[in-house]
DRENRO-930855 format. One record per residue (C-alpha): residue number from 1; residue in three letters; chain; x, y, z. Coordinates in Angstrom, 3 decimals, padded with zeros to 6 digits. Each point is the difference from the previous one (the first is absolute). Layout:
BEGIN
<node><zase>NUM</zase><kolti>ALA</kolti><kemi>A</kemi><east>X</east><north>Y</north><up>Z</up></node>
...
END
This chain:
BEGIN
<node><zase>1</zase><kolti>MET</kolti><kemi>A</kemi><east>-011.873</east><north>028.561</north><up>-019.494</up></node>
<node><zase>2</zase><kolti>GLY</kolti><kemi>A</kemi><east>-001.195</east><north>-003.321</north><up>000.816</up></node>
<node><zase>3</zase><kolti>TYR</kolti><kemi>A</kemi><east>000.158</east><north>-002.520</north><up>003.021</up></node>
<node><zase>4</zase><kolti>VAL</kolti><kemi>A</kemi><east>001.706</east><north>-003.233</north><up>000.049</up></node>
<node><zase>5</zase><kolti>HIS</kolti><kemi>A</kemi><east>-000.945</east><north>-003.023</north><up>002.484</up></node>
<node><zase>6</zase><kolti>ASP</kolti><kemi>A</kemi><east>001.524</east><north>-003.097</north><up>-001.016</up></node>
<node><zase>7</zase><kolti>THR</kolti><kemi>A</kemi><east>000.196</east><north>-003.156</north><up>002.122</up></node>
<node><zase>8</zase><kolti>ALA</kolti><kemi>A</kemi><east>002.738</east><north>-001.747</north><up>-002.104</up></node>
<node><zase>9</zase><kolti>VAL</kolti><kemi>A</kemi><east>003.031</east><north>001.856</north><up>-000.193</up></node>
<node><zase>10</zase><kolti>ALA</kolti><kemi>A</kemi><east>003.476</east><north>-001.386</north><up>000.449</up></node>
<node><zase>11</zase><kolti>GLU</kolti><kemi>A</kemi><east>003.651</east><north>001.498</north><up>000.360</up></node>
<node><zase>12</zase><kolti>PHE</kolti><kemi>A</kemi><east>003.010</east><north>-002.259</north><up>-000.999</up></node>
<node><zase>13</zase><kolti>ILE</kolti><kemi>A</kemi><east>003.018</east><north>000.661</north><up>001.915</up></node>
<node><zase>14</zase><kolti>PRO</kolti><kemi>A</kemi><east>003.020</east><north>-001.174</north><up>-001.610</up></node>
<node><zase>15</zase><kolti>ALA</kolti><kemi>A</kemi><east>002.893</east><north>-001.903</north><up>002.133</up></node>
<node><zase>16</zase><kolti>GLN</kolti><kemi>A</kemi><east>002.558</east><north>003.019</north><up>-001.057</up></node>
<node><zase>17</zase><kolti>GLN</kolti><kemi>A</kemi><east>-002.350</east><north>002.496</north><up>001.944</up></node>
<node><zase>18</zase><kolti>CYS</kolti><kemi>A</kemi><east>000.475</east><north>-001.797</north><up>003.169</up></node>
<node><zase>19</zase><kolti>ALA</kolti><kemi>A</kemi><east>002.667</east><north>000.221</north><up>002.765</up></node>
<node><zase>20</zase><kolti>TYR</kolti><kemi>A</kemi><east>002.073</east><north>-002.784</north><up>001.111</up></node>
<node><zase>21</zase><kolti>THR</kolti><kemi>A</kemi><east>001.860</east><north>-001.033</north><up>003.243</up></node>
<node><zase>22</zase><kolti>VAL</kolti><kemi>A</kemi><east>002.723</east><north>-002.332</north><up>000.693</up></node>
<node><zase>23</zase><kolti>GLY</kolti><kemi>A</kemi><east>001.235</east><north>-002.534</north><up>-002.665</up></node>
<node><zase>24</zase><kolti>ALA</kolti><kemi>A</kemi><east>001.122</east><north>000.258</north><up>-003.574</up></node>
<node><zase>25</zase><kolti>TRP</kolti><kemi>A</kemi><east>-003.085</east><north>001.400</north><up>-002.123</up></node>
<node><zase>26</zase><kolti>SER</kolti><kemi>A</kemi><east>000.523</east><north>000.504</north><up>-003.801</up></node>
<node><zase>27</zase><kolti>TYR</kolti><kemi>A</kemi><east>-002.232</east><north>000.571</north><up>-002.835</up></node>
<node><zase>28</zase><kolti>ALA</kolti><kemi>A</kemi><east>-000.120</east><north>-002.832</north><up>-002.454</up></node>
<node><zase>29</zase><kolti>ILE</kolti><kemi>A</kemi><east>-002.306</east><north>-000.669</north><up>-002.910</up></node>
<node><zase>30</zase><kolti>THR</kolti><kemi>A</kemi><east>-000.928</east><north>-003.845</north><up>-000.493</up></node>
<node><zase>31</zase><kolti>SER</kolti><kemi>A</kemi><east>-002.460</east><north>-000.828</north><up>-002.903</up></node>
<node><zase>32</zase><kolti>ASN</kolti><kemi>A</kemi><east>-000.727</east><north>003.825</north><up>-001.027</up></node>
<node><zase>33</zase><kolti>VAL</kolti><kemi>A</kemi><east>-001.139</east><north>000.338</north><up>003.951</up></node>
<node><zase>34</zase><kolti>GLY</kolti><kemi>A</kemi><east>002.029</east><north>002.373</north><up>002.288</up></node>
<node><zase>35</zase><kolti>GLY</kolti><kemi>A</kemi><east>000.278</east><north>-000.402</north><up>004.111</up></node>
<node><zase>36</zase><kolti>MET</kolti><kemi>A</kemi><east>002.328</east><north>000.629</north><up>002.331</up></node>
<node><zase>37</zase><kolti>VAL</kolti><kemi>A</kemi><east>001.948</east><north>-003.244</north><up>001.160</up></node>
<node><zase>38</zase><kolti>LYS</kolti><kemi>A</kemi><east>001.725</east><north>-000.579</north><up>003.269</up></node>
<node><zase>39</zase><kolti>SER</kolti><kemi>A</kemi><east>002.878</east><north>-002.243</north><up>000.068</up></node>
<node><zase>40</zase><kolti>ALA</kolti><kemi>A</kemi><east>000.177</east><north>-002.975</north><up>002.086</up></node>
<node><zase>41</zase><kolti>ALA</kolti><kemi>A</kemi><east>000.761</east><north>000.356</north><up>003.648</up></node>
<node><zase>42</zase><kolti>ALA</kolti><kemi>A</kemi><east>-001.342</east><north>-000.516</north><up>003.414</up></node>
<node><zase>43</zase><kolti>ASN</kolti><kemi>A</kemi><east>-000.954</east><north>003.446</north><up>000.827</up></node>
<node><zase>44</zase><kolti>VAL</kolti><kemi>A</kemi><east>-003.517</east><north>002.366</north><up>000.928</up></node>
<node><zase>45</zase><kolti>SER</kolti><kemi>A</kemi><east>-000.896</east><north>002.424</north><up>-002.706</up></node>
<node><zase>46</zase><kolti>VAL</kolti><kemi>A</kemi><east>-002.818</east><north>002.517</north><up>000.134</up></node>
<node><zase>47</zase><kolti>ILE</kolti><kemi>A</kemi><east>-001.483</east><north>001.166</north><up>-003.300</up></node>
<node><zase>48</zase><kolti>HIS</kolti><kemi>A</kemi><east>-001.733</east><north>003.374</north><up>000.253</up></node>
<node><zase>49</zase><kolti>ILE</kolti><kemi>A</kemi><east>-002.753</east><north>000.077</north><up>-002.848</up></node>
<node><zase>50</zase><kolti>PRO</kolti><kemi>A</kemi><east>-001.528</east><north>003.640</north><up>-000.057</up></node>
<node><zase>51</zase><kolti>LEU</kolti><kemi>A</kemi><east>-003.595</east><north>000.301</north><up>-001.111</up></node>
<node><zase>52</zase><kolti>ASN</kolti><kemi>A</kemi><east>-000.181</east><north>003.333</north><up>-001.817</up></node>
<node><zase>53</zase><kolti>LEU</kolti><kemi>A</kemi><east>-003.614</east><north>000.184</north><up>-000.579</up></node>
<node><zase>54</zase><kolti>PRO</kolti><kemi>A</kemi><east>-002.207</east><north>003.363</north><up>-000.570</up></node>
<node><zase>55</zase><kolti>GLN</kolti><kemi>A</kemi><east>-000.689</east><north>001.589</north><up>003.365</up></node>
<node><zase>56</zase><kolti>ASN</kolti><kemi>A</kemi><east>-002.682</east><north>002.911</north><up>000.840</up></node>
<node><zase>57</zase><kolti>SER</kolti><kemi>A</kemi><east>-000.556</east><north>002.174</north><up>003.191</up></node>
<node><zase>58</zase><kolti>ALA</kolti><kemi>A</kemi><east>-003.847</east><north>-000.572</north><up>-000.577</up></node>
<node><zase>59</zase><kolti>ALA</kolti><kemi>A</kemi><east>-001.830</east><north>-003.113</north><up>001.761</up></node>
<node><zase>60</zase><kolti>GLN</kolti><kemi>A</kemi><east>-000.239</east><north>-002.810</north><up>-002.045</up></node>
<node><zase>61</zase><kolti>LYS</kolti><kemi>A</kemi><east>001.715</east><north>001.138</north><up>-002.957</up></node>
<node><zase>62</zase><kolti>GLY</kolti><kemi>A</kemi><east>003.351</east><north>-000.830</north><up>-001.853</up></node>
<node><zase>63</zase><kolti>SER</kolti><kemi>A</kemi><east>000.777</east><north>-003.675</north><up>000.594</up></node>
<node><zase>64</zase><kolti>ARG</kolti><kemi>A</kemi><east>-001.620</east><north>-002.680</north><up>002.141</up></node>
<node><zase>65</zase><kolti>LEU</kolti><kemi>A</kemi><east>002.576</east><north>-002.760</north><up>000.325</up></node>
<node><zase>66</zase><kolti>LYS</kolti><kemi>A</kemi><east>-001.693</east><north>-003.374</north><up>-000.128</up></node>
<node><zase>67</zase><kolti>SER</kolti><kemi>A</kemi><east>002.783</east><north>-002.776</north><up>-000.558</up></node>
<node><zase>68</zase><kolti>ILE</kolti><kemi>A</kemi><east>003.800</east><north>-000.271</north><up>-001.262</up></node>
<node><zase>69</zase><kolti>ASP</kolti><kemi>A</kemi><east>001.351</east><north>-002.749</north><up>-002.157</up></node>
<node><zase>70</zase><kolti>ILE</kolti><kemi>A</kemi><east>003.675</east><north>-000.991</north><up>000.345</up></node>
<node><zase>71</zase><kolti>TRP</kolti><kemi>A</kemi><east>001.889</east><north>-002.096</north><up>-002.678</up></node>
<node><zase>72</zase><kolti>TYR</kolti><kemi>A</kemi><east>003.142</east><north>-001.482</north><up>001.263</up></node>
<node><zase>73</zase><kolti>LYS</kolti><kemi>A</kemi><east>001.982</east><north>-003.279</north><up>-000.502</up></node>
<node><zase>74</zase><kolti>ILE</kolti><kemi>A</kemi><east>001.964</east><north>-002.164</north><up>002.130</up></node>
<node><zase>75</zase><kolti>ALA</kolti><kemi>A</kemi><east>002.557</east><north>-002.299</north><up>-001.562</up></node>
<node><zase>76</zase><kolti>THR</kolti><kemi>A</kemi><east>002.400</east><north>-002.563</north><up>000.989</up></node>
<node><zase>77</zase><kolti>ALA</kolti><kemi>A</kemi><east>-001.204</east><north>-000.246</north><up>003.660</up></node>
<node><zase>78</zase><kolti>ALA</kolti><kemi>A</kemi><east>-002.908</east><north>001.064</north><up>001.939</up></node>
<node><zase>79</zase><kolti>CYS</kolti><kemi>A</kemi><east>000.383</east><north>003.166</north><up>002.163</up></node>
<node><zase>80</zase><kolti>ASN</kolti><kemi>A</kemi><east>-000.385</east><north>-000.168</north><up>003.613</up></node>
<node><zase>81</zase><kolti>ALA</kolti><kemi>A</kemi><east>-002.878</east><north>002.475</north><up>000.104</up></node>
<node><zase>82</zase><kolti>ILE</kolti><kemi>A</kemi><east>-001.784</east><north>002.594</north><up>-002.122</up></node>
<node><zase>83</zase><kolti>THR</kolti><kemi>A</kemi><east>-001.746</east><north>002.433</north><up>002.128</up></node>
<node><zase>84</zase><kolti>PRO</kolti><kemi>A</kemi><east>-002.138</east><north>003.313</north><up>-001.728</up></node>
<node><zase>85</zase><kolti>VAL</kolti><kemi>A</kemi><east>-001.197</east><north>002.790</north><up>002.156</up></node>
<node><zase>86</zase><kolti>VAL</kolti><kemi>A</kemi><east>-002.389</east><north>002.492</north><up>-001.602</up></node>
<node><zase>87</zase><kolti>THR</kolti><kemi>A</kemi><east>000.574</east><north>003.423</north><up>001.629</up></node>
<node><zase>88</zase><kolti>LYS</kolti><kemi>A</kemi><east>-001.517</east><north>003.497</north><up>000.041</up></node>
<node><zase>89</zase><kolti>VAL</kolti><kemi>A</kemi><east>001.633</east><north>002.709</north><up>001.732</up></node>
<node><zase>90</zase><kolti>VAL</kolti><kemi>A</kemi><east>-001.377</east><north>003.925</north><up>000.386</up></node>
<node><zase>91</zase><kolti>LEU</kolti><kemi>A</kemi><east>002.617</east><north>002.028</north><up>-000.860</up></node>
<node><zase>92</zase><kolti>PRO</kolti><kemi>A</kemi><east>000.690</east><north>002.843</north><up>002.505</up></node>
<node><zase>93</zase><kolti>ALA</kolti><kemi>A</kemi><east>-000.221</east><north>003.841</north><up>000.027</up></node>
<node><zase>94</zase><kolti>ASP</kolti><kemi>A</kemi><east>002.986</east><north>002.203</north><up>-000.014</up></node>
<node><zase>95</zase><kolti>ASN</kolti><kemi>A</kemi><east>002.359</east><north>-000.533</north><up>003.068</up></node>
<node><zase>96</zase><kolti>THR</kolti><kemi>A</kemi><east>-002.365</east><north>-003.080</north><up>001.101</up></node>
<node><zase>97</zase><kolti>ALA</kolti><kemi>A</kemi><east>001.602</east><north>-003.448</north><up>000.600</up></node>
<node><zase>98</zase><kolti>MET</kolti><kemi>A</kemi><east>-000.675</east><north>-002.626</north><up>-002.410</up></node>
<node><zase>99</zase><kolti>PRO</kolti><kemi>A</kemi><east>-002.997</east><north>-002.274</north><up>001.497</up></node>
<node><zase>100</zase><kolti>ALA</kolti><kemi>A</kemi><east>-000.110</east><north>-003.644</north><up>000.641</up></node>
<node><zase>101</zase><kolti>VAL</kolti><kemi>A</kemi><east>-000.742</east><north>-001.887</north><up>-003.376</up></node>
<node><zase>102</zase><kolti>ALA</kolti><kemi>A</kemi><east>-003.483</east><north>-001.697</north><up>-000.015</up></node>
<node><zase>103</zase><kolti>ALA</kolti><kemi>A</kemi><east>000.113</east><north>-003.942</north><up>-001.064</up></node>
<node><zase>104</zase><kolti>GLN</kolti><kemi>A</kemi><east>-002.895</east><north>-000.540</north><up>-001.999</up></node>
<node><zase>105</zase><kolti>THR</kolti><kemi>A</kemi><east>-002.124</east><north>-003.401</north><up>000.461</up></node>
<node><zase>106</zase><kolti>PHE</kolti><kemi>A</kemi><east>-000.244</east><north>-002.131</north><up>-002.979</up></node>
<node><zase>107</zase><kolti>THR</kolti><kemi>A</kemi><east>-000.614</east><north>-003.772</north><up>-001.277</up></node>
<node><zase>108</zase><kolti>TYR</kolti><kemi>A</kemi><east>002.176</east><north>-002.008</north><up>-002.136</up></node>
<node><zase>109</zase><kolti>ASP</kolti><kemi>A</kemi><east>-001.152</east><north>-001.848</north><up>-003.197</up></node>
<node><zase>110</zase><kolti>SER</kolti><kemi>A</kemi><east>-000.462</east><north>-003.569</north><up>000.463</up></node>
<node><zase>111</zase><kolti>GLY</kolti><kemi>A</kemi><east>003.211</east><north>-000.838</north><up>-001.941</up></node>
<node><zase>112</zase><kolti>HIS</kolti><kemi>A</kemi><east>001.977</east><north>002.019</north><up>002.769</up></node>
<node><zase>113</zase><kolti>ASP</kolti><kemi>A</kemi><east>-002.097</east><north>-000.413</north><up>003.288</up></node>
<node><zase>114</zase><kolti>THR</kolti><kemi>A</kemi><east>002.691</east><north>-002.033</north><up>001.661</up></node>
<node><zase>115</zase><kolti>ALA</kolti><kemi>A</kemi><east>003.675</east><north>000.887</north><up>000.497</up></node>
<node><zase>116</zase><kolti>ALA</kolti><kemi>A</kemi><east>001.200</east><north>-003.121</north><up>-001.680</up></node>
<node><zase>117</zase><kolti>LYS</kolti><kemi>A</kemi><east>-002.068</east><north>000.855</north><up>-003.236</up></node>
<node><zase>118</zase><kolti>ARG</kolti><kemi>A</kemi><east>001.436</east><north>003.655</north><up>-000.104</up></node>
<node><zase>119</zase><kolti>LEU</kolti><kemi>A</kemi><east>003.638</east><north>-001.220</north><up>000.326</up></node>
<node><zase>120</zase><kolti>ALA</kolti><kemi>A</kemi><east>-000.190</east><north>-003.113</north><up>-002.393</up></node>
<node><zase>121</zase><kolti>VAL</kolti><kemi>A</kemi><east>002.256</east><north>-000.439</north><up>-003.249</up></node>
<node><zase>122</zase><kolti>GLN</kolti><kemi>A</kemi><east>-002.156</east><north>001.239</north><up>-002.595</up></node>
<node><zase>123</zase><kolti>ASN</kolti><kemi>A</kemi><east>-001.151</east><north>003.227</north><up>-001.736</up></node>
<node><zase>124</zase><kolti>HIS</kolti><kemi>A</kemi><east>-002.695</east><north>001.959</north><up>002.244</up></node>
<node><zase>125</zase><kolti>LYS</kolti><kemi>A</kemi><east>-002.803</east><north>002.156</north><up>-000.307</up></node>
<node><zase>126</zase><kolti>MET</kolti><kemi>A</kemi><east>-000.890</east><north>001.009</north><up>003.501</up></node>
<node><zase>127</zase><kolti>THR</kolti><kemi>A</kemi><east>-003.145</east><north>002.049</north><up>000.587</up></node>
<node><zase>128</zase><kolti>LEU</kolti><kemi>A</kemi><east>-000.672</east><north>002.180</north><up>003.126</up></node>
<node><zase>129</zase><kolti>THR</kolti><kemi>A</kemi><east>-003.486</east><north>000.990</north><up>000.285</up></node>
<node><zase>130</zase><kolti>ILE</kolti><kemi>A</kemi><east>-000.522</east><north>002.730</north><up>002.308</up></node>
<node><zase>131</zase><kolti>ALA</kolti><kemi>A</kemi><east>-002.532</east><north>-000.746</north><up>002.925</up></node>
<node><zase>132</zase><kolti>THR</kolti><kemi>A</kemi><east>-001.466</east><north>003.556</north><up>-000.059</up></node>
<node><zase>133</zase><kolti>PRO</kolti><kemi>A</kemi><east>001.340</east><north>001.677</north><up>-003.286</up></node>
<node><zase>134</zase><kolti>PHE</kolti><kemi>A</kemi><east>000.959</east><north>003.751</north><up>000.794</up></node>
<node><zase>135</zase><kolti>TRP</kolti><kemi>A</kemi><east>000.046</east><north>003.408</north><up>-001.847</up></node>
<node><zase>136</zase><kolti>LEU</kolti><kemi>A</kemi><east>003.426</east><north>001.452</north><up>-000.527</up></node>
<node><zase>137</zase><kolti>ASP</kolti><kemi>A</kemi><east>-000.164</east><north>003.718</north><up>001.423</up></node>
<node><zase>138</zase><kolti>ASP</kolti><kemi>A</kemi><east>002.312</east><north>002.971</north><up>-001.381</up></node>
<node><zase>139</zase><kolti>ASP</kolti><kemi>A</kemi><east>002.306</east><north>-000.861</north><up>002.974</up></node>
<node><zase>140</zase><kolti>ASP</kolti><kemi>A</kemi><east>000.017</east><north>-003.840</north><up>000.214</up></node>
<node><zase>141</zase><kolti>GLU</kolti><kemi>A</kemi><east>002.996</east><north>-002.116</north><up>-001.307</up></node>
<node><zase>142</zase><kolti>ALA</kolti><kemi>A</kemi><east>-000.945</east><north>-003.809</north><up>-000.594</up></node>
<node><zase>143</zase><kolti>TYR</kolti><kemi>A</kemi><east>002.392</east><north>-002.827</north><up>-000.787</up></node>
<node><zase>144</zase><kolti>ILE</kolti><kemi>A</kemi><east>001.046</east><north>-003.583</north><up>000.129</up></node>
<node><zase>145</zase><kolti>GLU</kolti><kemi>A</kemi><east>002.693</east><north>-001.229</north><up>002.374</up></node>
<node><zase>146</zase><kolti>LEU</kolti><kemi>A</kemi><east>001.016</east><north>-003.486</north><up>-001.422</up></node>
<node><zase>147</zase><kolti>THR</kolti><kemi>A</kemi><east>002.473</east><north>-001.818</north><up>002.221</up></node>
<node><zase>148</zase><kolti>VAL</kolti><kemi>A</kemi><east>001.858</east><north>-002.927</north><up>-001.552</up></node>
<node><zase>149</zase><kolti>ASP</kolti><kemi>A</kemi><east>002.001</east><north>-002.025</north><up>002.431</up></node>
<node><zase>150</zase><kolti>ALA</kolti><kemi>A</kemi><east>001.942</east><north>-001.992</north><up>-002.692</up></node>
<node><zase>151</zase><kolti>ALA</kolti><kemi>A</kemi><east>001.559</east><north>-003.561</north><up>000.525</up></node>
<node><zase>152</zase><kolti>ALA</kolti><kemi>A</kemi><east>003.892</east><north>-000.160</north><up>-000.895</up></node>
<node><zase>153</zase><kolti>THR</kolti><kemi>A</kemi><east>-000.591</east><north>-001.286</north><up>-003.749</up></node>
<node><zase>154</zase><kolti>SER</kolti><kemi>A</kemi><east>-003.537</east><north>001.931</north><up>-000.513</up></node>
<node><zase>155</zase><kolti>VAL</kolti><kemi>A</kemi><east>000.105</east><north>002.409</north><up>-002.958</up></node>
<node><zase>156</zase><kolti>VAL</kolti><kemi>A</kemi><east>-003.401</east><north>002.290</north><up>-000.260</up></node>
<node><zase>157</zase><kolti>THR</kolti><kemi>A</kemi><east>-001.190</east><north>001.960</north><up>-002.320</up></node>
<node><zase>158</zase><kolti>LEU</kolti><kemi>A</kemi><east>-002.589</east><north>002.829</north><up>000.142</up></node>
<node><zase>159</zase><kolti>PHE</kolti><kemi>A</kemi><east>-001.656</east><north>001.089</north><up>-003.058</up></node>
<node><zase>160</zase><kolti>GLY</kolti><kemi>A</kemi><east>-002.055</east><north>002.583</north><up>001.236</up></node>
<node><zase>161</zase><kolti>ALA</kolti><kemi>A</kemi><east>-003.542</east><north>000.511</north><up>001.657</up></node>
<node><zase>162</zase><kolti>ARG</kolti><kemi>A</kemi><east>-003.437</east><north>001.324</north><up>-000.983</up></node>
<node><zase>163</zase><kolti>ALA</kolti><kemi>A</kemi><east>-002.053</east><north>002.104</north><up>002.129</up></node>
<node><zase>164</zase><kolti>ASN</kolti><kemi>A</kemi><east>-003.978</east><north>-000.250</north><up>-000.821</up></node>
<node><zase>165</zase><kolti>TYR</kolti><kemi>A</kemi><east>-001.986</east><north>002.984</north><up>001.292</up></node>
<node><zase>166</zase><kolti>ASP</kolti><kemi>A</kemi><east>-003.139</east><north>001.985</north><up>-000.640</up></node>
<node><zase>167</zase><kolti>ALA</kolti><kemi>A</kemi><east>000.538</east><north>003.506</north><up>-001.518</up></node>
<node><zase>168</zase><kolti>ARG</kolti><kemi>A</kemi><east>-002.258</east><north>002.898</north><up>000.511</up></node>
<node><zase>169</zase><kolti>LEU</kolti><kemi>A</kemi><east>001.224</east><north>003.164</north><up>-001.885</up></node>
END
């Protein structure tokens, strides 16, 4: 049995694997590309993007999360805000309360480093680079909470996300 140490692994998360709050979200295929589309309405939705990567109980094995790419589109009118939070939580032992989540520090790519750039009417590929990449232990959960504050006529489509990580197996 061999050993794998790959520093360029990626995992795509389709829009259908995410959870959506508030608003009318429906799956649509446009030009052979699928995505979850939020109908125009002035409301605030939260998209939960799970990062289901290999985990390991041994130190520095499994997945070391480095960055996340998120593909989305804003049409008709700019949103009021688009706010991502990269989250990591350590799952508790039996009969123990869920702990507080730990928001991870990250930087935006140059096309999304201001709020105005993130909420503009256009197709987006937003990259969040983790300031201190972290290994996923076997009792960790990692995800993105993407808050979408839509204007009355904003139509938002999430195409999916990609987790970029190192793998040691």
